[in-house]
C-alpha positions in Angstrom: -0.4 -0.4 0.2 1.2 3.7 -0.9 2.1 5.6 2.2 1.7 8.9 -0.1 -1.6 11.1 1.5 -3.7 12.3 -1.2 -2.9 15.5 -2.1 -5.8 17.2 -2.4 -8.6 14.1 -1.7 -11.4 15.3 -4.3 -12.6 12.2 -5.6 -11.3 13.4 -9.1 -10.3 10.7 -10.9 -8.6 9.9 -14.7 -10.6 8.4 -17.4 -8.2 7.3 -19.9 -10.0 6.0 -23.4 -8.4 3.1 -24.6 -7.8 3.8 -29.1 -4.7 3.7 -31.0 -3.9 7.0 -29.3 -4.3 7.1 -25.6 -6.5 9.4 -25.0 -7.1 10.6 -20.6 -9.0 13.5 -19.0 -9.5 14.9 -15.7 -13.1 14.5 -13.8 -14.9 14.9 -11.1 -17.0 13.7 -9.3 -16.9 9.6 -8.4 -18.6 8.0 -9.2 -19.6 9.2 -13.3 -23.2 8.2 -14.3 -21.4 8.5 -18.3 -19.0 9.9 -20.4 -19.6 12.4 -23.1 -16.2 13.1 -25.4 -17.5 14.8 -29.4 -20.8 14.3 -29.0 -20.7 10.8 -28.1 -21.9 9.1 -24.8 -20.1 6.2 -22.0 -22.4 5.0 -20.3 -20.5 2.0 -17.6 -20.9 -1.5 -18.2 -21.6 -1.9 -14.1 -23.2 -0.3 -11.5 -19.9 -2.0 -9.7 -16.3 -1.3 -9.3 -14.4 -3.1 -11.7 -11.0 -4.6 -10.3 -8.6 -2.6 -8.3 -5.6 -0.9 -9.5 -1.8 -0.1 -9.1 0.3 2.9 -10.2 3.3 2.4 -11.6 6.3 3.1 -11.0 9.7 4.1 -12.1 12.6 3.3 -9.6 12.9 7.2 -8.9 9.6 7.4 -7.4 7.9 8.9 -10.7 4.5 7.9 -12.1 4.7 5.4 -15.1 1.4 4.2 -16.1 -1.5 2.1 -14.8 -1.7 -1.5 -13.9 -5.1 -3.0 -13.7 -6.7 -6.2 -12.6 -10.2 -6.3 -13.8 -12.8 -8.3 -12.3 -13.9 -11.6 -14.8 -17.1 -10.2 -16.1 -14.7 -7.1 -17.6 -11.9 -9.2 -18.9 -13.6 -8.2 -22.1 -11.1 -5.2 -22.6 -8.0 -7.0 -22.7 -8.5 -8.2 -25.7 -9.5 -4.8 -26.9 -6.6 -3.6 -26.2 -3.7 -5.7 -26.9 -2.6 -4.2 -30.4 -2.7 -0.8 -28.9 0.9 0.5 -28.1 0.5 1.8 -25.0 -0.8 -1.2 -23.1 0.3 -4.9 -22.3 -1.8 -7.5 -21.0 0.5 -9.9 -18.8 -0.1 -13.6 -18.5 -2.0 -12.9 -15.8 -4.8 -11.2 -17.1 -3.7 -7.4 -16.3 -3.4 -4.8 -18.0 -0.7 -2.0 -17.8 -1.1 1.6 -19.7 1.4 3.6 -20.2 1.6 7.1 -19.7 5.6 8.0 -20.3 7.9 6.1 -23.0 10.0 4.8 -20.4 7.9 1.7 -20.4 10.8 -0.7 -19.8 11.9 1.4 -16.6 8.9 0.5 -14.4 9.8 -1.3 -10.6 8.4 -3.1 -8.9 8.9 -3.3 -5.9 7.3 1.0 -6.0 4.6 -0.4 -8.1 2.3 -1.9 -5.4 -0.5 0.7 -4.8 -3.0 -2.1 -5.1 -5.8 0.8 -4.9 -9.4 0.4 -5.3 -11.3 2.8 -4.2 -12.9 4.0 -7.7 -12.5 2.0 -11.4 -15.3 1.6 -13.7 -15.9 0.7 -17.2 -17.9 2.8 -20.0 -18.1 1.5 -23.9 -19.3 3.8 -26.5 -22.4 3.3 -28.6 -19.4 3.2 -31.4 -17.8 0.2 -29.4 -14.6 2.2 -27.8 -13.7 2.3 -23.9 -12.9 4.0 -21.2 -11.4 3.4 -17.6 -12.4 6.4 -14.8 -9.7 5.4 -12.2 -9.5 8.0 -8.6 -6.9 9.8 -8.1 -7.3 10.4 -4.3 -4.3 9.2 -3.5 -1.6 10.5 -5.9 0.7 13.2 -4.4 1.3 16.8 -6.7 4.2 15.3 -7.8 1.9 11.9 -10.1 -0.7 14.4 -10.9 2.5 16.7 -12.6 3.4 13.9 -14.0 0.4 12.5 -15.6 0.4 16.3 -17.0 3.2 15.1 -18.6 2.0 12.2 -20.5 2.3 11.1 -24.0 -1.6 11.6 -24.2 -3.8 13.7 -26.6 -5.5 15.5 -23.2 -9.7 15.1 -24.3 -11.7 17.8 -23.4 -15.1 16.2 -21.5 -18.6 17.6 -22.4 
């Protein structure tokens, strides 16, 4: 479990769009009832949380990505992301999403938060997926690292 305290426990979440170019958005408060982007509405696939997650960190502690361990009912997302360059599906059915090109620098000992405050899968009518994750346990340095992610920042409507 991370020993870092939340920077601002505001119930803010990070929305990760699982499409060819990594898309990110900041949204609050959670839980989200839906997500709208460019007129397309993403609906939750369930009312339940979808698994648990670790924030991936480098040896220097910098936030590099997210490891998500989905519950059985949302494992279909793993098939959807196998072709994405910023994602990796592991042998234990975990999904790693990299916000940085430093993906090979993940320090497993610093990447074991096992958070489960809020994580929910959303699906659009066109078959696109998004994962909303609580950022409550991230500190100011982590949030600053997110702002430099190799991603397209998406405006939510």
